[in-house]
N, C-alpha and C positions, 0 to 999 in steps of 0.2 A: 657470890655468883649463883649458888643454888642452896636450897635448904632441904635437909633429909631428916625427918623425925626419927628414923631408925638407925642413924649413925651410931656406931659403937662408942661407948665412953672412952675417952682418951685418944681416939683416932683423929688424925688431922684431915683437913679438907682434901689434900692431895692424895691421901691414902684411900679415900672412899671410891669405889669403882663407879663409873658412869653406866647408865643403861644405854642400850643401843638407840632407843628413841631419843634420849637426851642428846646424844652425840649427833644423831641425824638432824635434829632440830637446830642444833648449834651450827652444823655445817651449812644447812640451808640458809640460816640467818646470815652467816658470814658471806656466803656466795652471793646471795641476792642483794646484800647491802654493799658489796664491793664492786659489782659490775653493772654498769648502766646498759640499756638496750644497745645492740651493736650489729654490724654486718659481719657475717661469717661466710667464708668460701671453702668449698671442698667438693669432693667427688661422691656421688651417691653410691654407697657400698651395698645397701639393702633398701628395698622399697616395698612397703606393705600397706596398701590402702584397705581400710576396713569398711564394712557395710554401714557403719555408723557415720561415715563421711570423714573420719579422721585418718591421717596418714602417719605411719611410723616408719622412720628411715634412719639410716646410719650415714654420717658424713665422715669422710676420711681424707687423709693426704698420704704422703709417702711413709710417715712413721707413726701416725696416731689416728684414732677414730673417736667419734662422739655420737651418742644417741640423740635423736631429735624427734619431735612430734609436731605435726601441723594440724591443729584442730580445725575441722570443717574444711580441710584443704583438698579433699579428694577431687572435686570438680575442677579446681584450678590446675592441679597436676595433670589431670586428664587432658585438658585443653592444650597444654604445652607439650604433651606427649612425653612426660617425664619417665625415665627408665634408669635402670642400674647402669652406672658408667658415665652418666651425664655430670658435667661440672656445673655447679649451681652456686648462686649467691643468695643467702637467706638473712633476713633481718628479724631479730627477736631478742630474747633475754635468756641468761643462763640460770638454771635452777637445779635443785637436788630432789630426786624422787625418793622419798624416805622408805616407802614400802619395799623397794627393790635395791636401795642403796646405790643408785646410779646418779651420776651427774648427766643432765640432759639439757638440750637447747629447745626452748619453746619458740616455734617459728610463727611470725606474723605475716611475713611476705617472702615469696620465693620466686626467683627468676633464673633462667639459664644464663650461664656466663657468656657475655658477648652478645646476648640477644638484643640489648638496647641498641648497639651499633648496627646489628644486622637489620633491625626494624627500620632504622633511619636510612640505611642504604637501600632497602626495599622500597621505602616510600619515595625517595629521591628518584630512583630509576623508573619506578612506575609513573611518576609525574612527568618525567622527561619523555618517555616513550608515548605516553598518552598525548602530550602536546604535539608530537610528530604525527599523530593519527594512526599509529601502528595498531592500536586496539580497536579502531573504527570498524563496526560491523560491515560497512560497505566493502572493505577489503577482504572479508572472509570468504573462502571458497566453499561451495557446497560439498558435503560429504556424500559419496555414492550410497544408494540404498542397500545394495548388495555387492560389496567389493569382491572381485575374484581373487586378488592377491593383496595381502596386507604386509607391509614392512614394519617390523617391530624393532625399536631401539631400546635396549635394556641390558642389564647384567645377565648373562646366560645362567648364572647359578642362583639368581634371586628368586624369591617366591612369587614376585609380581608377574614375571614373564610366564612362569609355570601356571599360575592361576588364569592368566589371560588365555593361553593356548588351550588349557583344559576346557574352559567354558566355550571358547570360540569353536573348537572342533566338535564339541558336544552339540552345539546348536546347528552347525553346518559342516558335516564331516568332509565334504569335497573342497572346503576352503583351503587355499594355499597360503602359508605363512612363511615369510622370509625374515630371519633374525640377523640383525647387525649388532654384534656385541659392542658394548661401551660401558665404561664405569659410570655409576650413577651417584657417586659421592666422592669427596676428596678433592685435593688440588689437581687442577687440569682437567677435571671431568667435564666441565661445561664446554671446553674447546673440542673434546673428543665427541661429545654428543652433537655439537654443531657440525662436526665433520661427517658424522653418520647421516645427518639430515641431507647434507650436500651430496653424499655418496648416492643415496637413493634417487635424488633428482638427476644426477648424471647417468646412473645406470638404467633408471626407468624400470618398467616391468611391474610396478605396484600401483594400486589405485588409491591407497591411503597409507599414511605413516602414523604409527602409534609410539609416542614417547611415554614410557611407564617405569615406575618403581614403587615400592611399598612405602609405608609410613616411616616417620622418623622425626627427629628434632629439626629445628630450623636450620641448624648447621648442616645436618645430613642432607636436607633438601636444597641447600644453597646453590648447587650447580644449575638448578632449574630457575634461579632468580638472576642469572648473569646475562649481561647485555649481548654477549657473543651468540648465545643460544637463541635469545629472543629475535635477533636480526636474521639468523639462519631460518628460523620458523617463518618469519614474515616474508622472506625472499623465496620460500619454497613454492614451486609450481604445483606440487602435489599436496592435497589437503592433509593437515596435521592434526592429530588428536592428542591432547595432553591428559594423561591419566597418572597423576603423581600424588602419592601419599594417600591420606584418608580424606573423607568427605569434608572435614573441617579445615583441611590444609588448602591454602591458595598460594600459587607461585606465579611468577611473571609469565612463564610458559602457558599457564592456564588462560591468561588474558589475551595473549597474542595468537594462540592456536585457533584453528577453525572450529574446533569443538572441544569442550572440556568435559571429562568424565570424572566422577567423584573418586573412583578407585580403579585399579586394573581390571577387576571383575566387572565393574560397572561399564568400563569401556567396551568389553566384549559384548555385553548385553545391549548396549546402545548401538553399537556399530554393526552387529551381525544379527539378522532376524533368524528365528528358528525355522529350520527347513520343514519340520512337521507342520508348523503353522502356515507356512507358505503353500505347502502341498495341499493342506486342507482347504485353504482359500481358493486355490486353483481348481480343486475338485468341485467345490461349491459353485464357483463361477462357471465351470464347464457344465454342471448340472442345470444351472439357470439358463445358460445359452441353449442347451438341448431342449429344455422345456419351452423356451420362447420360440425356438425354431419349429418345434412340433405344433405349437399353437398357431404359428403363422401359416404352416402348411395346411392345417385343418381349416383355418379360416378361409384361405385361398381356395381350397377344394370346395367349401360350401358356396362361396361366391360363384365359382365356375359352374357348379350344379344348378344354381338359380338362373344363371345366364343361359345355360343350355336348355333349360326348361321354359325359357321365355318365348314370346310369340315370334320374335325375329328368327329364331332357329326352327321353330315348329312349322311355320308357313312363310318362308322367306320370299318366294315368288309372288304370292298374293300381297304380301306387305309391300314389295317393290312396286307392283302395279298400282296399289292404293297411293303410294307416294307420287308416282308419275301422274296419276289423275289429279292429285292435289296440286301438283306443280302447274298442270294445264289450267286449272281453275284460277290459280294465282296470276298466271300470265294473262288470262282473259280479263281479269279484274284490273290489272295494271294497265293493259292496253286501253280499256274503256275509260279509266281515270285519266290517262294521258290525252285521249281524244277530247274529253270534256274540258280539260284544262286548256287545250289548244284552241278550242272553239271560243271559250270565254276570253282568252287573250286576244283573239282576232276581233271579237266584238268591241273590246275595250280599245283596241287600236283604231278601229273605224270611228268610234266616238271621239277619240282624240284628234283624228285627222279632220273630222267635221268641225270641231271646235277651232282648230288651227285655221281652216278655210274661212270660218266666220270672222276670224280676227285678221285676215290677210288685208292689209291696207290697199293693195291694188284692186281687190274685189270691191272694196268700198268706193274707190275712185271711179270704177267702171259704172257705178250706179249714179254718177253725176255730182259726187261730192268733190270739194276742192280742199287742198291742204295749203294753208297760208304759212309762210315762213319769212324770217328776216333775210334779205339778200346778204351774202357773205358769211353769215354765221350759221344759217340753216335752222335757227331756233324757232320752234313752232309758236304761232300766234293763236291763242285760244279764245281771246275775247276782245271787245272793242276798247276796253280800258288800256290796252297796249298799243292802240292806234292813235295817230294824230293826222289832221288834214295835211295834204301834200306829202305824206310819208310814202316812200316806195316800199312795196311788198312784192314777194314772189309767190305766185299761185301755181301749185303743182297739181296738174290734172292727170287723167289716166294715160294720155298720150303725149304729154309734154309739160313745159312750164311757160308761164307768162309773167312778165314784170309789169306792175301796175302802180299808178299813183292814187292815193286816197284823196277823194274830193270832199267827202263829208263823212262824219261818224255819227250814227244814231243808235241809241241804246233802247232796247225793248222795255216796255212797261211790265211790271210784275203784277199779275192778277191775284184774285182772292185765293186761288188754289196754289199760289206760289210759283206758277209757271209763267215764263215770259211770253208776251204776245208777239212772237216773231212773224207770224203769218201776216199781221196787219202791216208790218214794215215791208215785207217782201212784195205784197200785192199793191202797195201804195205807189202812185206815180211820183216821179221826182218833184220835189217841192211840196207834196201833200203831207209829208210827215213832219213838217216843221212845227205843227201845232200839237203833235202827240208824242213828242220825244221826252216829255217830262223834264225839260230843261237840260237835256243832254247836249253835248257839244255839237255845233253846226258849222257848216262852212261859212266863212265871212262873206 
């Protein structure tokens, strides 16, 4: 099993003493060869994260304890909020630390007991409420800029409510805070938190409700992930602010609330403006208003001085007389223009009447002309082409009408200048035109 060059002569193998190192190596060999990687559960008895990123802790149950080390596990433990007293499940292997003579467990994975089930419940409820539209931003109520009264729901002995009130009153000392005590963890806490939300809605008197508690494990924060509280927040007519846990913690109440704050202190800072900042802003605004008013007064005074120094104020009577004289001149020009326009219109009317008189058919008939028309229709006969011998026509004279029969039709010849020689036909005696009608129609 072993060789030792300094073994005394005659001594047996069993009589030679082992060194501590030899025994430690043997124990480690036996342990590491006998146990495969496994899951181990227990309560965190001690918890020591190192700056190196490694975590050293003790796992215990009712009667035993074991050292454990989680190399590079500091960030993972911080994310789940690991602390002394948490029940955990760890996966790893058993080993023996020779330098200290301790049996310890090398952790590869670590999770809080029951966290897997809680995560599934969280995801299912979140999906269900989201499908109902409870998280819809359209349903969220506006949080007042400067609430006069704030209703706080929390454990009265917890650090969260003390931090909130300390920061809130430091920022605005005149603020009124009303506390409704309620458990923030454990069985039945969710129902009591929901009852507190409904109480503030019935009693009224507050402008906003703050649900708050400090950090903790998922089990500690679970009341804020229950459906009864989520529906109470959704039904609240008063805006609700959820300030639960640390910044990395998210609960169902955060999603349904009208505003989510990362921490109780953050809720006070987001919800309540600093009085000093507000007063400084008001003073600055008041100063700007005074400056603007002074400038407006000075500008108006300057304009008034310029107006008072103008001509209208220095010699108002003379200016009025000048305006009257100017009006008289305008009236005279307007009267002359109207007279000219009336005369021109009269002349145009006279010319139109003259033209109408010239076109008056009765005036033409008075000069000896005759208007020939077809009897019955009254259609005008304008040329010999429309006449035939023995045709009856109606002659319209200035003082009456005469019905006549056509004896003969003779058409005037066209001369070189294109004019018809009507005079020769008028002056010719009956029968003398038979030879000069250019073959026009004659009486048979």
